[in-house]
C-alpha positions, 0 to 999 in steps of 0.5 A: 518165550515171553509175552510182551503187551503193547497197547491193544495187541500182544507180541510173542517174543523168542519163539523160533519158526521152523523152515516148514512154518516159514515156507507155508507162510511164504506160500500163504503170502503169495496166494494172498497177494494174488500172484499165484493161484491156490492149486499151484501150492496144494501139493507143495503144502502137503509135501512140506507138512509131511516132510521129516527133513530137518532143513529146507536144503535137505528137503529140496535135495530129496525132492529133486531126487524124487522128481528125477526118477522114472515112473517105473522107479517110483512104482518100485518105491511105492511097492516097497512102502506098501510092503512095510505098511502094517495094514498091508498084506505083506506085514512082517510080524517079526520085523515090526512086532505083534499088533 
């Protein structure tokens, strides 16, 4: 990464943005241009920030799969995640190690 100074400003060259940075920038541009209210993007911003997907294509496929589930199926997944949580009552010391 190199810094090029021209006039009063500095340009950072060579830094690549991830798909997360690009998507958050796009959401900010839409809000700034008053095309959409902020509350439309609050949930998506949280989901994009917390995502571990390496690309937007994989992120979108996971989101489509998740939103197509029934509420009962979603609750089963939440219960499985709660059982894996170290702060949960069902914490398995053999699987995760001692605290």
